[in-house]
C-alpha positions as CSV (number, residue, x, y, z in Angstrom):
1,M,43.1,45.1,-30.4
2,S,39.7,46.4,-29.2
3,L,36.4,44.5,-29.6
4,V,35.3,47.2,-32.2
5,K,38.3,46.5,-34.3
6,K,37.9,42.7,-34.0
7,F,34.2,43.0,-35.0
8,A,35.3,45.2,-37.9
9,T,38.0,42.7,-39.0
10,V,35.6,39.7,-38.9
11,G,32.7,41.7,-40.2
12,G,34.7,43.2,-43.0
13,A,36.0,39.9,-44.3
14,T,32.5,38.5,-44.0
15,L,31.1,41.4,-45.9
16,G,33.6,40.7,-48.7
17,S,32.4,37.1,-48.8
18,R,28.8,38.1,-48.9
19,I,29.5,40.5,-51.7
20,F,31.0,37.7,-53.7
21,G,28.1,35.6,-52.7
22,F,25.7,38.1,-54.2
23,A,27.7,38.1,-57.4
24,R,27.5,34.3,-57.3
25,E,23.7,34.2,-56.7
26,T,23.1,36.9,-59.4
27,L,25.0,34.6,-62.0
28,M,23.0,31.7,-60.6
29,A,19.7,33.4,-61.0
30,A,20.6,34.4,-64.7
31,A,21.8,30.9,-65.5
32,L,19.2,28.8,-63.7
33,G,16.4,31.0,-62.5
34,T,14.1,29.1,-60.2
35,G,13.8,26.2,-62.6
36,P,14.3,22.4,-61.8
37,M,18.2,22.5,-62.1
38,A,18.3,25.3,-59.5
39,D,16.1,23.2,-57.2
40,V,18.3,20.1,-57.7
41,F,21.6,21.9,-57.1
42,Y,20.4,23.8,-54.0
43,A,18.8,20.6,-52.6
44,A,22.0,18.6,-53.1
45,F,24.2,21.4,-51.6
46,R,22.0,21.9,-48.5
47,F,23.0,18.6,-47.0
48,P,26.8,19.0,-46.8
49,N,26.2,22.5,-45.7
50,L,23.9,21.3,-42.9
51,F,26.6,18.8,-41.7
52,R,29.3,21.5,-42.0
53,R,27.3,23.6,-39.5
54,L,26.5,20.6,-37.3
55,F,29.9,19.0,-37.1
56,A,32.1,22.0,-37.8
57,E,31.1,25.5,-36.8
58,G,28.6,24.7,-34.2
59,A,30.7,22.1,-32.4
60,F,34.0,23.8,-32.6
61,N,33.0,27.4,-32.0
62,A,31.1,26.2,-28.9
63,A,33.2,23.4,-27.6
64,F,36.6,23.6,-29.0
65,V,37.3,27.4,-28.3
66,P,36.7,27.3,-24.5
67,L,38.8,24.1,-24.1
68,F,41.6,25.6,-26.3
69,A,41.5,28.8,-24.3
70,K,41.8,26.9,-21.1
71,E,44.8,25.0,-22.4
72,I,46.5,28.3,-23.4
73,E,45.8,29.7,-19.9
74,A,47.1,26.6,-18.2
75,N,49.9,25.2,-20.4
76,G,50.8,27.9,-23.0
77,I,51.1,27.3,-26.7
78,E,52.7,23.9,-26.3
79,G,49.8,22.6,-24.3
80,A,47.4,24.1,-26.8
81,K,49.3,22.5,-29.7
82,R,49.2,19.0,-28.1
83,F,45.4,19.3,-27.4
84,S,44.9,20.5,-31.1
85,E,46.8,17.4,-32.4
86,E,44.7,15.1,-30.2
87,V,41.5,16.6,-31.5
88,F,42.7,16.6,-35.2
89,G,43.4,12.9,-35.2
90,V,40.0,12.0,-33.8
91,L,38.1,14.5,-36.0
92,F,39.9,13.4,-39.2
93,S,39.1,9.8,-38.5
94,V,35.4,10.4,-37.6
95,L,34.9,12.7,-40.6
96,F,36.3,10.1,-43.0
97,L,33.9,7.4,-41.5
98,I,30.9,9.7,-41.8
99,T,31.7,10.6,-45.4
100,V,32.0,7.1,-46.5
101,I,28.7,6.1,-44.8
102,M,26.9,9.1,-46.2
103,E,28.1,8.6,-49.7
104,L,26.9,5.0,-49.6
105,A,23.5,6.0,-48.1
106,M,22.9,9.1,-50.3
107,P,19.9,7.7,-52.2
108,L,18.1,6.9,-49.0
109,L,19.0,10.4,-47.6
110,V,17.7,12.2,-50.7
111,R,14.5,10.1,-50.6
112,W,13.7,10.6,-47.0
113,I,15.5,13.8,-45.8
114,I,17.0,16.0,-48.5
115,A,14.1,16.2,-50.9
116,P,11.3,13.8,-50.4
117,G,9.3,15.7,-53.1
118,F,11.8,14.6,-55.8
119,A,11.0,10.9,-55.3
120,D,8.2,10.9,-57.9
121,D,10.6,12.5,-60.5
122,P,13.3,9.8,-61.3
123,E,15.4,12.3,-63.3
124,K,15.5,14.9,-60.6
125,F,16.0,12.4,-57.9
126,D,19.0,10.6,-59.6
127,L,20.7,13.9,-60.4
128,T,20.3,15.2,-56.8
129,V,21.9,12.0,-55.5
130,R,24.9,12.3,-57.9
131,L,25.4,16.0,-57.2
132,A,25.3,15.3,-53.4
133,I,27.8,12.5,-53.7
134,V,30.3,14.8,-55.4
135,M,29.8,17.7,-52.9
136,F,29.6,15.8,-49.6
137,P,33.4,15.4,-49.1
138,Y,33.3,19.2,-48.8
139,L,32.2,18.4,-45.2
140,M,35.7,17.0,-44.3
141,S,37.5,20.0,-45.6
142,M,35.1,22.5,-43.9
143,S,35.1,20.7,-40.5
144,L,38.9,20.7,-40.3
145,T,38.8,24.3,-41.5
146,A,36.4,25.2,-38.6
147,M,38.7,23.6,-36.1
148,M,41.7,25.6,-37.3
149,S,39.6,28.7,-37.5
150,G,38.7,28.2,-33.8
151,M,42.4,28.0,-33.0
152,L,43.1,31.2,-34.9
153,N,40.2,33.1,-33.2
154,S,41.4,32.0,-29.7
155,L,44.8,33.3,-30.6
156,H,43.3,36.6,-31.7
157,H,44.2,36.0,-35.4
158,F,40.8,36.6,-37.0
159,F,41.5,37.6,-40.6
160,A,42.6,34.3,-42.1
161,A,39.5,32.4,-40.6
162,A,37.2,35.1,-41.7
163,V,38.5,35.5,-45.2
164,A,38.6,31.8,-46.1
165,P,34.8,31.5,-47.0
166,I,35.5,34.1,-49.9
167,F,37.2,31.3,-51.8
168,L,33.9,29.2,-52.1
169,N,32.2,32.1,-53.9
170,I,35.3,32.9,-56.0
171,V,35.5,29.4,-57.4
172,M,31.8,29.0,-57.9
173,I,31.8,32.4,-59.8
174,G,34.6,31.0,-61.9
175,A,32.5,27.9,-62.7
176,L,29.4,30.1,-63.6
177,F,31.5,32.4,-65.8
178,Y,32.8,29.3,-67.7
179,A,29.3,27.9,-68.1
180,I,27.8,31.2,-69.3
181,Y,30.7,32.0,-71.6
182,Y,30.5,28.7,-73.3
183,G,26.7,28.6,-73.4
184,S,26.4,25.5,-71.2
185,D,23.0,24.1,-70.5
186,P,21.5,24.0,-66.9
187,L,22.5,20.4,-66.4
188,A,26.2,21.0,-67.3
189,T,26.1,24.2,-65.2
190,A,25.0,22.2,-62.2
191,W,27.8,19.8,-62.6
192,Y,30.4,22.5,-62.9
193,L,29.1,24.1,-59.7
194,S,29.2,20.8,-57.8
195,W,32.8,20.2,-58.6
196,S,33.7,23.8,-57.8
197,V,32.3,23.3,-54.2
198,L,34.7,20.4,-53.6
199,V,37.7,22.4,-55.0
200,A,36.7,25.4,-52.8
201,G,36.7,23.3,-49.7
202,V,40.3,22.2,-50.3
203,L,41.4,25.8,-50.9
204,Q,39.6,27.1,-47.7
205,L,41.4,24.4,-45.6
206,A,44.8,25.4,-47.1
207,V,44.2,29.1,-46.2
208,V,43.5,28.4,-42.5
209,Y,46.3,25.9,-42.3
210,I,48.8,28.5,-43.5
211,G,47.2,30.9,-40.9
212,V,47.7,28.5,-38.1
213,R,51.3,27.9,-39.2
214,H,51.9,31.6,-39.3
215,A,50.5,31.9,-35.8
216,G,53.2,29.6,-34.4
217,I,51.4,26.2,-34.3
218,N,52.4,23.3,-36.5
219,I,49.7,20.6,-36.4
220,G,50.9,17.0,-36.9
221,L,48.6,14.0,-37.6
222,R,48.4,11.7,-34.6
223,F,46.9,8.3,-34.3
224,P,43.4,9.0,-32.9
225,R,43.2,8.6,-29.1
226,F,40.3,9.4,-26.8
227,T,42.3,11.3,-24.2
228,P,40.3,13.0,-21.3
229,N,40.5,16.4,-23.2
230,V,39.1,14.8,-26.3
231,K,36.3,13.1,-24.3
232,R,35.4,16.4,-22.6
233,L,35.3,18.0,-26.1
234,L,32.9,15.3,-27.4
235,V,30.6,15.7,-24.3
236,L,30.4,19.5,-25.1
237,A,30.4,19.1,-28.9
238,V,27.4,16.8,-29.4
239,P,24.8,19.3,-28.0
240,A,26.8,22.2,-29.4
241,A,26.8,20.7,-32.9
242,I,22.9,20.4,-32.8
243,T,22.6,23.9,-31.4
244,G,25.0,25.7,-33.8
245,G,23.2,24.2,-36.8
246,V,19.7,25.5,-35.8
247,T,19.4,27.7,-38.8
248,Q,20.6,25.0,-41.1
249,I,18.2,22.5,-39.5
250,N,15.3,24.8,-39.9
251,L,16.2,25.4,-43.6
252,V,16.5,21.7,-44.2
253,I,13.0,21.2,-42.6
254,G,11.7,24.0,-44.8
255,Q,13.4,22.6,-47.9
256,A,11.9,19.1,-47.3
257,I,8.5,20.6,-47.1
258,A,9.0,23.0,-50.0
259,S,10.3,20.3,-52.3
260,S,6.7,19.3,-53.1
261,K,6.4,22.6,-55.1
262,E,8.6,23.3,-58.1
263,G,10.8,26.4,-57.7
264,A,10.1,26.8,-53.9
265,I,13.5,25.6,-52.8
266,A,15.3,28.0,-55.2
267,A,13.1,30.9,-54.1
268,L,13.9,30.3,-50.5
269,Q,17.6,30.1,-51.2
270,Y,17.6,33.4,-53.2
271,A,16.0,35.2,-50.4
272,D,18.1,33.5,-47.8
273,R,21.2,34.8,-49.6
274,I,20.2,38.5,-49.1
275,Y,19.2,37.9,-45.5
276,Q,22.5,36.2,-44.8
277,L,24.4,39.6,-45.5
278,P,23.4,41.4,-42.3
279,L,23.2,38.1,-40.4
280,G,26.8,37.2,-41.4
281,V,28.4,40.6,-41.2
282,V,27.0,41.4,-37.7
283,G,26.1,38.0,-36.3
284,V,29.1,35.9,-37.4
285,A,31.4,38.8,-36.4
286,V,30.0,39.0,-32.9
287,G,29.8,35.3,-32.4
288,V,33.3,34.6,-33.6
289,V,34.9,37.4,-31.6
290,L,32.7,37.1,-28.4
291,L,33.2,33.5,-27.6
292,P,37.0,33.5,-27.1
293,E,36.8,36.9,-25.3
294,L,34.3,35.6,-22.8
295,A,36.1,32.3,-22.4
296,R,39.4,34.0,-21.7
297,A,37.8,36.6,-19.2
298,L,36.0,33.8,-17.3
299,K,39.0,31.5,-17.2
300,S,41.0,34.5,-15.7
301,G,38.3,34.9,-13.1
302,H,36.9,38.2,-14.5
303,A,33.2,37.5,-14.4
304,R,32.1,41.2,-14.2
305,E,34.3,42.0,-17.3
306,A,32.6,39.1,-19.2
307,G,29.2,40.4,-18.4
308,N,30.1,43.9,-19.6
309,I,31.5,42.5,-22.8
310,Q,28.3,40.6,-23.5
311,N,26.0,43.6,-22.8
312,R,27.9,45.8,-25.1
313,S,27.8,43.2,-27.8
314,I,24.0,43.0,-27.5
315,E,23.8,46.8,-27.8
316,F,26.0,46.7,-30.9
317,V,23.8,44.0,-32.4
318,L,20.5,46.0,-31.8
319,F,22.1,49.2,-33.1
320,L,22.8,47.6,-36.5
321,T,20.1,45.0,-36.9
322,L,16.9,46.8,-36.0
323,P,17.2,49.3,-39.0
324,A,18.3,46.4,-41.2
325,A,15.1,44.6,-40.4
326,V,13.0,47.6,-41.3
327,A,14.8,48.1,-44.6
328,L,14.5,44.5,-45.6
329,W,10.7,44.6,-44.9
330,L,10.1,47.8,-46.9
331,L,12.7,47.4,-49.7
332,S,12.6,43.6,-50.3
333,D,11.0,43.7,-53.8
334,D,13.4,46.5,-55.0
335,I,16.4,44.7,-53.7
336,I,15.5,41.5,-55.4
337,R,14.6,43.4,-58.6
338,V,18.0,45.0,-58.8
339,L,20.1,42.0,-57.9
340,Y,18.3,39.1,-59.6
341,E,15.7,40.2,-62.2
342,R,17.4,39.3,-65.5
343,G,17.6,36.3,-67.8
344,A,15.6,33.4,-66.4
345,F,14.6,35.4,-63.3
346,T,11.3,37.1,-64.1
347,A,9.1,39.8,-62.4
348,S,6.9,37.1,-60.9
349,N,10.0,35.6,-59.3
350,T,10.8,39.0,-57.9
351,A,7.5,39.3,-56.2
352,L,7.7,35.8,-54.7
353,V,11.3,36.0,-53.5
354,G,10.7,39.7,-52.3
355,S,7.8,38.6,-50.0
356,I,10.0,35.8,-48.6
357,L,12.9,38.3,-47.9
358,A,10.4,40.7,-46.1
359,I,9.4,37.9,-43.7
360,F,13.0,36.8,-43.1
361,G,13.7,40.4,-42.2
362,L,11.4,40.1,-39.3
363,G,13.5,37.4,-37.8
364,L,16.8,39.1,-38.4
365,P,17.4,40.8,-35.0
366,G,16.4,37.6,-33.2
367,F,18.8,35.4,-35.2
368,V,21.7,37.8,-34.7
369,L,20.9,38.1,-31.0
370,I,21.2,34.3,-30.8
371,K,24.8,34.7,-31.9
372,A,25.4,37.2,-29.1
373,L,23.7,35.2,-26.4
374,Q,24.9,31.6,-27.0
375,P,28.5,32.5,-26.1
376,G,27.3,33.3,-22.6
377,F,26.5,29.6,-22.2
378,Y,29.4,28.1,-24.3
379,A,32.1,30.1,-22.5
380,R,30.9,28.4,-19.3
381,E,31.1,25.0,-20.9
382,D,27.3,24.7,-20.9
383,T,26.2,23.3,-24.3
384,K,23.1,21.5,-23.1
385,S,20.9,24.5,-22.3
386,P,21.2,26.1,-25.8
387,M,20.6,22.6,-27.2
388,R,17.3,22.3,-25.4
389,F,16.2,25.7,-26.5
390,T,17.2,24.7,-30.1
391,G,15.0,21.7,-29.8
392,I,12.0,23.8,-28.8
393,A,12.7,26.1,-31.7
394,V,13.0,23.3,-34.2
395,F,9.8,21.8,-33.0
396,V,8.0,25.1,-33.4
397,N,9.5,25.7,-36.8
398,S,8.5,22.2,-38.1
399,A,4.9,22.5,-36.7
400,L,4.4,26.0,-38.1
401,S,5.9,25.1,-41.5
402,I,3.6,22.1,-41.9
403,L,0.6,24.2,-40.8
404,L,1.4,27.3,-42.9
405,F,2.8,25.8,-46.1
406,P,-0.6,24.8,-47.5
407,L,-1.9,28.4,-46.7
408,L,1.1,30.6,-47.6
409,A,3.4,28.3,-49.5
410,E,7.0,29.5,-49.3
411,R,6.1,32.5,-47.2
412,G,4.8,30.1,-44.5
413,I,8.1,28.4,-44.3
414,A,9.8,31.8,-43.9
415,L,7.4,32.9,-41.3
416,A,7.9,29.8,-39.3
417,E,11.6,30.2,-39.3
418,A,11.3,33.8,-38.1
419,V,9.0,32.8,-35.2
420,A,11.2,29.9,-34.1
421,G,14.3,32.2,-34.1
422,W,12.6,34.7,-31.8
423,I,11.4,32.0,-29.5
424,N,15.1,30.7,-29.2
425,T,16.3,34.3,-28.5
426,V,13.8,34.8,-25.7
427,L,14.7,31.4,-24.0
428,L,18.4,32.3,-24.1
429,L,18.0,35.8,-22.8
430,V,15.6,34.8,-19.9
431,T,17.9,31.9,-18.8
432,L,21.0,34.1,-18.8
433,L,19.2,36.8,-16.7
434,R,17.8,34.2,-14.3
435,R,21.1,32.6,-13.7
436,G,22.8,36.0,-13.2
437,H,25.2,35.5,-16.1
438,L,23.7,38.6,-17.8
439,T,23.1,41.8,-16.0
440,W,19.8,43.7,-16.7
441,E,20.6,47.3,-17.6
442,W,17.7,49.8,-17.7
443,A,19.9,52.1,-19.7
444,L,20.2,49.4,-22.3
445,A,16.5,48.8,-22.3
446,R,15.8,52.5,-22.7
447,R,18.3,52.8,-25.6
448,T,16.6,49.7,-27.3
449,G,13.3,51.6,-27.3
450,L,14.9,54.7,-28.8
451,L,16.6,52.6,-31.5
452,L,13.1,51.3,-32.3
453,V,11.9,54.9,-32.6
454,S,14.9,55.8,-34.9
455,S,14.2,52.7,-37.1
456,A,10.5,53.6,-37.4
457,T,11.5,57.2,-38.4
458,M,13.8,55.7,-41.1
459,G,11.0,53.5,-42.2
460,G,8.7,56.5,-42.7
461,M,11.4,58.1,-44.8
462,I,11.8,55.0,-46.9
463,V,8.0,54.8,-47.6
464,Y,8.0,58.5,-48.6
465,L,10.9,58.1,-51.0
466,L,9.5,54.9,-52.5
467,H,6.3,56.7,-53.3
468,R,8.0,59.5,-55.1
469,W,10.7,57.4,-56.8
470,E,8.5,54.4,-57.8
471,P,8.8,54.9,-61.6
472,L,12.6,54.9,-61.2
473,L,12.6,51.5,-59.5
474,A,10.0,49.8,-61.7
475,T,10.8,46.8,-63.8
476,G,11.0,48.8,-67.0
477,S,13.8,51.1,-65.9
478,S,17.3,50.4,-66.8
479,L,19.5,48.4,-64.4
480,L,21.7,51.5,-63.9
481,T,18.8,53.7,-63.0
482,K,17.3,51.1,-60.6
483,T,20.8,50.5,-58.9
484,A,21.5,54.2,-58.6
485,T,18.0,54.9,-57.1
486,L,18.1,52.1,-54.7
487,S,21.6,53.0,-53.6
488,L,20.7,56.6,-52.9
489,L,17.6,55.6,-51.1
490,I,19.6,53.2,-48.8
491,L,22.2,56.0,-48.2
492,I,19.6,58.5,-47.3
493,S,17.9,56.0,-45.0
494,M,21.2,55.3,-43.2
495,V,21.9,59.0,-42.6
496,V,18.4,59.5,-41.2
497,Y,18.6,56.5,-38.9
498,F,22.1,57.5,-37.5
499,L,21.1,61.1,-37.1
500,V,17.9,60.3,-35.2
501,A,19.6,57.6,-33.1
502,F,22.3,60.0,-32.0
503,L,20.1,63.0,-31.5
504,I,17.5,61.3,-29.3
505,G,20.1,59.2,-27.3
506,G,19.4,55.8,-28.9
507,V,23.2,55.2,-28.9
508,D,25.9,56.7,-26.8
509,L,29.0,56.4,-29.1
510,G,31.4,57.5,-26.4
511,M,30.1,54.9,-24.0
512,I,30.4,52.1,-26.6
513,R,33.9,53.2,-27.5
514,R,35.0,53.4,-23.9
515,N,33.7,49.9,-23.1
516,L,34.7,48.1,-26.2
517,K,38.2,49.7,-26.2
518,R,39.0,48.6,-22.7
519,K,42.0,46.3,-22.4
520,P,41.2,42.7,-21.5
521,P,42.0,41.7,-18.0
522,A,45.5,40.4,-17.5
523,S,45.9,36.7,-17.7
524,K,48.6,34.1,-17.5
525,P,51.4,34.8,-19.9
526,V,51.5,32.5,-22.9
527,S,54.8,30.9,-23.7
528,G,56.0,30.2,-27.2
529,P,55.8,32.2,-30.4
530,A,52.5,33.6,-31.4
531,G,53.6,35.4,-34.6
532,P,52.2,38.7,-36.0
533,D,48.4,38.9,-36.4
534,L,47.2,38.0,-39.8
């Protein structure tokens, strides 16, 4: 399967998850708006979500996948299975211990980390603690899910791991439908949502476990032992866990600062949900596919092939995210109005969330490029360099958030995150180039400039159409009229962008197709059944 098809497989499944996520957030906006219950639920949910990124996706996408690929190359499926069981036993034990400690310490965590601004409101504080206690075991399910997803990605079985997150949105949508149908108050709705998160975690784990079994590996639970392989994993995983959670770390910092203003946490969350669509579809797809591809190429001694794969991935990212950033900047209010403005979500909410989304759009290419650049370190078992860069980005984000929040409120937090993301991107890129792990291509630099021209041309078209179609997109228009107008505007903009990009040479489709469809270099044959690709 070519890289393009792998990107499409993961990106398509992620797009499905994001679409369900939009449906979920639309129902959330109608049921809770930006009121106190929305603040409480999002604050409580942010913490297990942070630890999911820190202990699950960051650690295992960065540390587990290269070591798992090495085991496949050296010892085949049986060696990989043995390594997986060793890791599973240790991971399960550590996660269980962390969960127990965090549950007991939840009041302190809410007071000092999750939402310090709630400390003066005993009702909000107590409810946040109780909801977080219900949802925190989600961490165990999702961390084990991330490990098995890393196994599936290394075995080139991408679909099951990519489709699993959809179940979180489906279960939460079911809880919201139940609450709305029976006219539940916001408090009851928050409780339904909290329990649905826990149920969804178990379902996601079941999906990837079935996928691993289908791929030919049956994981058994072993007594935890710190073997040399497990110790090596931990050495790589600790800095990788911090690095992989940089976005969540920044969001938690922003949440802690924003908790002093009612409605601010919910406003940031609603904007973040839209921003996560292109970040997820492009960034997650590239990150998930690129790491095992680079790891396998480097373990097989094909460094030049690895460099080419990474350059083409960067080009793919820029081709899709530059126009998305322009569109988010110009269409933010209209997107929020169509998706959220109903029920408890008012026109003033639209203006606030739209302004946050526009700023997030500025950071979109940077955050997606991080997903394309970090695998260049992780595939070489270097997790410390990205961790150092993440530390710098978190420091910048914290300082700017504290400085800008009194001046710009929620918009200041969004701007701080965007600036921190671009600083992280520049540090990663410069370091890869300096070490010779990434080859500078003047042709790629030229095409990047032309893609910027294409995006600017598309932006001009959007401004022109917005001026002419403003009455159709206004608050007083029907939902059908606003949706149809916005959809047509986006469609026209896409056509303009792609036409200009191809006409002026911003993208060479033939070159991308040739490079991304190249067969991976031959490696050591893998023994044991692999099963058909899910």
